[in-house]
Every structure is written in structure tokens, then in C-alpha cells.
C-alpha positions as CSV (number, residue, x, y, z in Angstrom):
1,M,48.7,-69.4,-75.9
2,P,45.7,-67.0,-76.5
3,L,44.4,-64.8,-73.7
4,N,41.0,-65.4,-72.3
5,D,38.4,-62.6,-72.4
6,H,39.1,-61.2,-69.0
7,E,42.8,-61.1,-69.6
8,Q,42.3,-59.4,-72.9
9,E,40.0,-56.8,-71.3
10,I,42.6,-56.0,-68.7
11,L,45.3,-55.7,-71.3
12,D,43.1,-53.4,-73.4
13,E,42.4,-51.2,-70.4
14,I,46.2,-50.9,-69.6
15,E,46.9,-50.0,-73.2
16,R,44.1,-47.3,-73.2
17,Q,45.5,-45.8,-70.0
18,L,49.0,-45.7,-71.4
19,Y,47.8,-43.9,-74.4
20,E,45.9,-41.4,-72.3
21,E,48.7,-40.8,-69.8
22,D,51.7,-40.7,-72.0
23,P,51.0,-40.9,-75.8
24,K,54.6,-40.3,-76.7
25,L,55.7,-43.4,-74.7
26,A,52.8,-45.4,-76.1
27,A,53.9,-44.5,-79.6
28,M,57.5,-45.5,-78.9
29,V,56.4,-48.8,-77.4
30,A,54.1,-49.6,-80.4
31,K,57.0,-48.8,-82.8
32,A,59.4,-51.0,-80.9
33,V,57.0,-53.9,-80.7
34,G,56.1,-53.6,-84.4
35,G,59.8,-53.2,-85.3
36,G,60.3,-56.8,-86.1
37,A,58.3,-56.6,-89.3
38,E,60.1,-53.4,-90.3
39,R,63.5,-54.9,-89.7
40,W,62.6,-57.9,-91.8
41,K,61.5,-55.6,-94.7
42,T,64.7,-53.6,-94.4
43,R,66.8,-56.7,-94.6
44,L,64.7,-57.9,-97.5
45,A,65.3,-54.6,-99.3
46,G,69.1,-54.9,-98.7
47,V,69.1,-58.5,-100.1
48,V,67.1,-57.3,-103.2
49,F,69.6,-54.5,-103.7
50,V,72.6,-56.9,-103.5
51,L,70.9,-59.4,-105.8
52,G,70.0,-56.6,-108.3
53,A,73.7,-55.6,-108.3
54,V,74.8,-59.2,-108.9
55,V,72.3,-59.7,-111.7
56,M,73.3,-56.4,-113.3
57,F,77.0,-57.0,-113.3
58,V,76.8,-60.7,-114.3
59,S,74.3,-60.2,-117.1
60,F,75.6,-56.9,-118.4
61,P,77.9,-58.4,-121.1
62,S,75.2,-60.8,-122.4
63,S,71.9,-59.1,-122.0
64,W,71.2,-55.4,-121.5
65,A,67.5,-56.1,-120.7
66,I,68.3,-58.4,-117.7
67,A,71.0,-56.0,-116.5
68,G,68.5,-53.2,-116.7
69,A,66.0,-55.2,-114.7
70,G,68.7,-55.7,-112.1
71,F,69.4,-52.0,-112.0
72,V,65.7,-51.2,-111.6
73,F,65.5,-53.6,-108.6
74,M,68.6,-51.9,-107.1
75,V,67.1,-48.4,-107.5
76,A,63.7,-49.5,-106.2
77,S,65.2,-51.1,-103.1
78,A,67.5,-48.2,-102.4
79,G,64.6,-45.8,-102.8
80,W,62.6,-47.8,-100.3
81,L,65.4,-47.9,-97.9
82,A,66.0,-44.2,-98.2
83,F,62.3,-43.5,-97.7
84,R,62.1,-45.7,-94.6
85,A,65.3,-44.2,-93.1
86,G,64.1,-40.7,-93.8
87,P,64.4,-37.6,-91.6
88,S,61.6,-38.7,-89.3
89,R,63.9,-41.4,-88.0
90,F,66.2,-38.7,-86.7
91,G,63.5,-36.7,-84.9
92,L,62.6,-34.4,-87.8
93,S,59.3,-34.4,-89.7
94,T,59.6,-34.5,-93.4
95,S,58.4,-30.9,-93.8
96,A,60.9,-29.7,-91.2
97,A,63.7,-31.5,-93.0
98,L,62.7,-30.0,-96.3
99,D,62.5,-26.5,-94.8
100,E,66.0,-27.0,-93.3
101,W,67.3,-28.2,-96.6
102,M,65.7,-25.2,-98.5
103,Q,67.3,-22.7,-96.0
104,R,70.7,-24.2,-96.4
105,F,70.3,-24.2,-100.2
106,Q,69.2,-20.5,-100.2
107,H,72.2,-19.6,-98.0
108,R,74.6,-21.3,-100.3
109,R,73.0,-19.7,-103.4
110,R,73.4,-16.3,-101.8
111,G,76.9,-17.0,-100.7
112,D,76.2,-16.8,-97.0
113,G,77.5,-20.2,-96.1
């Protein structure tokens, strides 16, 4: 049931105040509300990965081209999943995660750790 104009204005005002008062909470709420679509995309990528693996293993003896296509779908869906579940999901920005990784790599290369 759609909102009438007055109700929509009230809702917009509440949303604007929330963004002004606590932008961090507003971002968390927006992410949680929009999470349904992201969950669906993540599940779809998982299904594509499994289907790609099945196609690859089943068609490998008969057709290398079809098996290769299954492999490409597996890699693409795994890459998408890895990109979506990147460091920002764990509270780190991508650049901070890269800096941390570079520091660990340099320490290992020098023999510090």
C-alpha cells in the first residue's frame, strides 16, 4: 500500500534528520535494508559457481570448450564473491587492507616476521 503525500513527507523528514544526527547509523540502516538484493546476488553467484563446477567436471571428457566455459563461470562468480566480501566488510577500507598486506609482505621479505 503506497504512502500518501503527507506520510511520504514525514518519512523523508525523519530520514533527513537521521542522516544529519547520526550518519553512521543511517548508513548501517540503509545497508541492512538494501541487504536483501545483495543476499540474492550472493546466492546467485554461489549457484553459478556450483553449476560451473558441475558443467566443467561433466563435460571435461567430451568437450574442452564447454568445460572451459564452466571454468570461466566458476572463476567469474568466485571473483565476484571475493570482491563483495572484501576487506571493507570487516571494517577496513580497501587501501588500508592493501597497506596492511604490503607491510606484512615487506616484513616477511626482510625476515622480520
